[in-house]
C-alpha positions in Angstrom: 158.8 40.1 89.3 160.6 44.1 88.3 161.4 44.7 91.7 160.9 48.3 93.7 162.6 50.9 93.1 165.1 52.7 93.9 166.5 50.1 91.2 164.7 47.1 89.7 166.9 46.9 87.0 169.3 46.4 89.8 169.4 42.7 89.3 170.2 41.8 86.3 173.0 44.8 86.0 175.5 43.0 87.9 178.6 45.0 86.5 176.3 48.4 86.1 174.3 50.4 88.4 171.9 52.1 86.3 173.4 56.3 85.9 170.7 57.8 87.2 167.1 57.2 89.8 164.0 57.3 87.4 162.0 60.4 87.9 158.9 60.4 89.7 156.8 60.0 86.9 158.5 56.7 85.4 158.4 55.4 89.4 155.0 56.5 89.6 154.5 54.0 86.3 156.5 50.7 87.6 154.4 51.1 91.4 151.6 51.5 89.0 152.4 48.4 87.1 153.0 46.6 90.3 150.1 47.4 91.9 147.8 46.0 89.4 150.3 42.6 89.1 149.5 42.2 92.5 146.3 43.3 92.9 144.9 40.2 90.5 148.2 37.5 92.2 149.1 37.7 87.9 152.2 37.1 89.0 153.7 37.7 86.2 157.3 38.7 85.3 158.0 42.9 84.3 160.8 43.6 82.5 162.2 46.9 81.6 164.1 47.0 78.3 164.8 49.2 75.0 165.7 52.3 75.3 164.2 53.4 79.1 167.6 51.0 80.1 170.9 52.4 78.2 169.3 55.8 78.6 169.2 55.4 82.2 172.8 53.9 81.8 174.0 56.7 80.1 172.7 58.8 83.0 170.0 59.9 79.9 166.1 61.1 80.5 163.6 58.9 78.6 159.9 60.0 77.6 159.9 55.5 75.9 159.5 52.7 78.3 159.4 49.5 76.8 158.3 46.6 79.3 158.8 42.9 78.5 156.3 40.6 80.0 157.3 36.3 81.3 154.3 34.0 83.3 152.3 32.6 83.2 148.4 33.7 82.4 145.6 32.7 84.8 143.6 30.0 84.2 140.3 31.9 83.4 141.7 33.6 80.2 142.2 31.2 78.1 145.4 32.2 77.1 148.4 29.9 78.1 151.1 32.7 78.6 150.9 36.7 79.8 150.7 38.4 77.0 150.7 42.6 76.8 148.4 42.4 75.4 146.3 40.8 78.1 148.2 43.1 80.9 146.6 45.9 79.1 143.0 44.3 79.6 143.8 43.7 84.0 145.5 47.3 83.5 141.7 48.4 82.0 139.9 45.7 84.8 142.1 48.0 87.4 140.9 50.9 86.2 138.0 50.8 86.7 138.0 48.5 89.6 140.1 50.8 91.9 141.2 53.9 89.9 139.4 56.4 87.7 136.3 54.3 86.7 136.2 54.9 83.2 139.0 51.5 82.3 142.5 52.3 80.7 142.2 53.5 77.7 145.5 51.9 75.4 145.9 49.7 71.7 147.6 47.1 70.8 150.0 46.7 67.9 150.3 43.3 66.8 153.9 43.7 65.1 156.2 46.1 63.9 155.5 47.9 61.1 158.9 48.9 60.7 160.8 46.2 60.5 
């Protein structure tokens, strides 16, 4: 699972540490995702991926965070494995039950239109 900060990627990076620490907003986002994962006992493996990792290694700011999700889906979900869309549904449930009460606003992109 995505590890708590200061450096959740350290496990994956045996040769090069991050050149910058996560910002307060990034840390808040990662902590929130871990809370959703824990609250619903999803046991999903969350990995920060893409441009954010590159930028953190180079010490650059980033405004784009991609989260890769692996793991089995809960038996009552109707899915054999955890997907981004399914995890987003749990974020929505979390917000309704423990957050603002309004639910989360999210969209699912079925395919990358640029590829």
